[in-house]
C-alpha positions in Angstrom: -11.9 10.9 -13.9 -9.3 11.8 -15.8 -7.9 7.9 -16.0 -11.6 6.3 -16.6 -11.8 8.7 -19.6 -9.3 8.2 -21.0 -9.9 3.8 -20.3 -13.4 4.4 -22.0 -11.6 7.0 -24.8 -9.5 3.6 -25.8 -12.4 0.7 -24.9 -14.8 2.1 -27.7 -16.6 -0.8 -29.8 -14.4 1.1 -33.4 -11.1 1.4 -30.9 -11.6 -2.7 -30.5 -12.6 -3.9 -33.7 -9.4 -1.8 -34.8 -7.1 -4.0 -32.7 -8.7 -6.4 -33.1 -10.3 -7.8 -29.9 -13.1 -10.0 -29.8 -14.2 -13.4 -27.9 -13.9 -13.9 -24.4 -11.6 -11.2 -24.3 -14.2 -8.7 -25.7 -16.2 -9.5 -23.5 -14.4 -9.2 -20.5 -13.2 -5.0 -21.8 -16.8 -4.8 -22.2 -17.1 -5.3 -18.4 -14.0 -3.3 -17.0 -15.6 -1.0 -19.6 -18.0 -0.6 -17.6 -16.4 -0.4 -14.2 -15.0 2.7 -15.4 -17.7 4.1 -16.0 -18.9 3.1 -12.7 -15.7 4.1 -10.5 -16.2 7.3 -12.3 -19.7 8.2 -11.4 -18.1 7.3 -7.7 -15.9 10.1 -8.2 -18.2 12.4 -9.2 -20.4 11.2 -6.6 -17.8 12.4 -4.1 -17.8 15.7 -5.8 -20.9 16.8 -5.8 -21.4 15.5 -2.2 -18.4 17.5 -0.9 -18.5 20.4 -3.3 -22.1 20.7 -5.3 -21.0 22.7 -8.9 -18.0 21.0 -9.9 -15.4 21.0 -12.9 -17.2 18.5 -15.3 -15.3 16.3 -18.1 -16.4 12.9 -19.7 -14.8 10.8 -22.5 -16.3 12.7 -25.1 -13.7 15.9 -24.2 -10.7 16.4 -26.3 -7.0 15.2 -24.2 -4.7 18.2 -22.8 -4.8 21.1 -21.9 -8.3 23.3 -21.0 -10.3 24.9 -18.5 -13.0 22.5 -18.2 -16.7 23.9 -17.6 -19.0 24.0 -14.2 -21.5 21.9 -14.1 -24.4 22.7 -12.0 -25.3 19.7 -8.4 -28.9 19.2 -10.1 -27.5 18.5 -13.5 -24.8 16.6 -12.2 -26.7 13.9 -10.0 -29.0 13.9 -13.5 -26.1 12.7 -15.0 -24.5 10.3 -12.4 -28.2 8.8 -12.2 -28.0 8.3 -15.8 -24.8 6.9 -16.0 -25.5 3.9 -13.5 -28.8 2.8 -14.8 -27.3 2.1 -17.7 -25.1 0.0 -15.4 -27.3 -2.1 -14.3 -27.5 -3.9 -17.7 -24.0 -3.6 -18.5 -21.9 -4.8 -15.0 -21.3 -8.0 -13.7 -24.8 -9.6 -11.9 -24.4 -9.0 -7.8 -22.4 -11.5 -6.3 -20.6 -12.5 -9.2 -17.3 -10.3 -10.1 -13.7 -10.9 -9.0 -13.3 -9.7 -5.6 -12.3 -6.0 -5.4 -14.5 -5.1 -8.6 -17.6 -3.1 -9.3 -20.9 -5.2 -9.9 -24.5 -4.5 -10.2 -25.2 -4.0 -6.9 -22.3 -1.6 -6.7 -24.4 0.2 -8.6 -27.6 -0.1 -6.9 -25.7 1.2 -3.8 -24.2 4.4 -5.2 -27.6 5.3 -6.5 -29.3 4.3 -2.6 -26.9 7.2 -1.4 -27.9 9.4 -4.6 -31.3 9.4 -3.5 -31.6 9.3 0.1 -29.4 12.4 -0.4 -31.8 13.9 -3.2 -33.5 16.1 -1.4 -30.4 18.1 -0.8 -28.7 17.8 -4.2 -32.1 18.5 -6.2 -35.0 19.6 -3.8 -36.8 16.7 -4.7 -37.1 13.6 -2.2 -36.3 10.8 -4.0 -36.5 8.1 -0.9 -38.7 5.6 -2.5 -36.1 5.3 -5.3 -33.8 4.4 -2.0 -35.4 2.1 -1.0 -36.1 0.5 -3.9 -32.4 0.2 -3.9 -31.8 -1.0 -0.8 -34.2 -3.8 -1.5 -32.7 -4.9 -4.6 -29.2 -4.9 -2.7 -30.8 -6.5 0.4 -32.2 -9.1 -2.0 -29.1 -9.9 -3.4 -27.7 -12.7 -1.2 -25.6 -10.0 1.4 -25.2 -11.3 4.9 -24.3 -9.9 8.4 -21.1 -10.9 8.9 -21.3 -12.9 12.4 -18.3 -10.8 14.5 -18.3 -7.1 13.4 -15.0 -6.7 14.5 -13.7 -9.5 11.7 -15.1 -6.7 9.0 -11.8 -4.9 10.1 -9.2 -7.5 10.4 -5.9 -8.1 7.8 -8.2 -11.5 6.5 -11.3 -9.6 5.5 -11.2 -10.6 2.2 -14.5 -11.8 0.5 -16.9 -11.6 2.8 -20.5 -11.9 2.5 -21.7 -8.4 3.9 -19.2 -6.4 2.2 -20.9 -5.1 -1.3 -17.9 -3.1 -2.7 -14.0 -3.0 -1.1 -11.1 -1.3 -2.1 -8.4 -3.9 -1.5 -5.0 -3.3 0.2 -1.9 -6.5 0.3 0.6 -6.1 2.6 2.9 -7.0 -0.4 2.0 -6.2 -3.7 -0.1 -2.8 -2.7 2.3 -0.2 -0.8 0.6 2.7 -0.6 0.7 5.7 2.0 -2.8 5.4 2.2 -6.4 3.7 2.4 -6.1 1.1 5.9 -2.1 2.0 6.0 -3.3 5.6 7.1 -5.9 4.6 9.3 -4.1 2.3 11.4 -0.8 4.0 12.1 -2.1 7.4 11.9 -4.5 5.5 15.2 -1.5 4.6 17.2 0.5 6.4 19.5 1.3 7.2 23.3 1.0 4.3 25.5 0.0 1.6 22.4 2.0 -1.1 21.3 2.8 -1.1 17.4 3.1 -4.9 17.3 -0.5 -5.6 19.2 -2.2 -4.3 16.0 0.6 -5.7 13.5 1.8 -3.0 12.5 5.5 -1.4 13.8 5.3 1.9 14.0 2.7 4.8 15.0 1.9 7.7 14.0 0.6 9.2 16.9 -3.1 11.5 15.1 -6.4 10.2 14.9 -8.5 10.1 17.9 -11.7 10.5 18.8 -14.3 13.4 20.2 -15.8 12.5 23.7 -19.0 13.4 21.9 -18.6 10.2 19.7 -17.5 8.4 22.9 -20.6 9.2 24.9 -22.8 7.7 22.2 -21.6 3.4 24.1 -23.5 2.7 27.1 -19.6 2.4 27.8 -16.1 3.1 27.4 -15.0 -0.7 27.0 -16.9 -2.0 24.7 -18.8 -4.6 27.4 -22.7 -2.9 26.0 -21.8 -2.7 22.4 -19.1 -4.4 21.2 -18.8 -1.7 18.5 -16.9 0.2 21.3 -13.3 0.0 20.7 -11.2 3.0 22.5 -7.9 2.8 23.8 -7.9 4.3 26.8 -5.0 3.9 29.5 -2.9 6.7 29.6 -5.0 9.1 26.9 -7.6 11.6 28.2 -11.7 12.1 27.3 -11.4 15.8 27.0 -9.5 16.9 24.4 -7.6 20.4 25.7 -5.1 20.3 23.4 -5.5 19.4 19.4 -1.7 18.7 19.4 -1.4 15.9 21.7 -2.0 12.4 20.7 -2.8 12.0 24.5 -6.3 14.3 24.1 -8.3 12.2 23.0 -8.9 8.3 23.1 -7.8 6.4 20.1 -10.1 3.9 18.2 -8.7 0.2 17.8 -11.0 -0.8 14.9 -8.6 -1.6 11.8 -6.0 -4.0 12.2 -3.5 -5.5 10.5 -4.1 -8.2 12.6 -5.8 -11.5 11.5 -9.3 -13.3 13.0 -6.9 -16.3 14.2 -4.6 -13.4 16.1 -1.8 -13.6 12.9 0.0 -10.4 12.4 -0.8 -9.5 8.6 2.2 -10.4 5.9 4.1 -7.1 6.2 4.6 -4.8 9.6 4.8 -1.9 8.0 1.6 -2.4 5.3 -2.0 -3.6 6.4 -2.9 -6.1 4.3 -6.2 -5.1 5.8 -9.2 -4.5 2.9 -11.3 -1.0 3.3 -15.0 -1.8 3.0 -16.3 0.9 1.7 -20.3 -0.1 0.7 -21.4 -3.1 3.2 -24.9 -4.5 3.8 -25.1 -2.3 7.5 -25.3 0.8 6.1 -27.8 -0.4 3.3 -30.0 -1.4 6.5 -29.0 1.9 8.3 -30.7 4.1 4.4 -33.9 1.4 4.2 -34.0 3.0 8.1 -33.5 6.3 7.4 -35.8 6.6 3.9 -38.4 4.6 5.7 -38.8 7.1 8.8 -38.6 10.0 6.5 -42.3 8.4 4.2 -40.5 6.8 1.6 -42.7 4.8 -0.7 -42.3 1.5 -0.7 -40.8 1.5 3.0 -41.5 -1.4 5.7 -41.3 -0.1 9.0 -41.1 -3.6 10.7 -38.8 -4.3 8.6 -36.7 -1.3 9.4 -37.0 -2.4 12.8 -35.7 -4.9 12.6 -33.0 -4.1 10.1 -31.9 -2.2 13.3 -31.6 -4.7 15.8 -30.7 -7.0 13.7 -27.0 -4.8 13.5 -27.4 -4.3 17.3 -28.0 -7.9 18.1 -24.3 -8.0 16.6 -23.0 -6.0 18.4 -24.5 -7.0 21.4 -26.2 -3.5 22.5 -29.7 -4.9 22.8 -33.0 -4.2 20.6 -35.0 -0.6 20.4 -38.9 -1.4 19.8 -38.5 1.9 18.2 -36.6 3.6 16.1 -36.1 7.7 15.5 -34.0 9.6 13.1 -31.7 10.7 16.1 -31.1 6.9 16.7 -30.4 6.3 13.1 -28.0 8.9 13.3 -26.0 7.3 16.2 -26.6 4.1 14.9 -25.0 5.4 11.4 -22.1 6.3 14.0 -21.7 3.1 16.1 -21.8 1.2 13.2 -19.6 3.1 10.2 -17.1 4.8 12.6 -13.9 5.6 10.5 -15.0 4.2 7.1 -15.6 7.5 6.2 -18.9 8.7 6.0 
């Protein structure tokens, strides 16, 4: 948030005039400025969602040491909403920006997320608004990737399903976090690190038996989203300090869709798909089930079945909130939701 605030301070019309910035460069700077505001709204959404009432600073606050005032969750909701609505007119059109940069669809996605949980944030349900922005994304030309596993491999750049990604590159973005952590930390026990495109594993991440039980079987035969390493692993977790207690998840890999290892066995090329169309489908279905205006139950069932069809999991005739929750787990696990 502090970094975004500083960029926004330095890109006002007055600052750009002072520096003689004009023409195409000024147009590009203004797009970046809008993206900085979107990134700030994203961070404030995370803060609001996780903590409620949080310290609040914008570009209007002075640079330097001071104790920021706390904003109430309802007021922060209104601030984030107003920022995102304003950005609809300032960001690059959906699917027209450089890969990894925010566009109008990224603003729509964050608004949909905001409205889906508005009753918790503010006490007032906004499910109809969630559906409105889900529809905007669905109608913007995104499409599901045919193979689920391709979303999480080393050559997953520029996929039509992904609305906003955090990009990683084994040569240019050598960082501890992101997909580097997800991949390395999920390897241990009898697993062979090079099978996942990395030189070693950190023996950390595993899953609970309750998650495993959401799938009809552990092999992925009846739902391709079940990606577990079970050899030498206990399904139950009796000792959390033992990597062999709990199944490992093999969803993210530094391996390409053609089986090649990424450019660096220490730092993956695998991008992190923060927002993607599958999540929009599930949000639409949930908001419809919760009575959102404009929702169509036939469409909601179809969107859920589109995901289940891709996973070869079989279709359903009816959906419930419990089913949506389980589908979110099956579809979005390890994607930080």
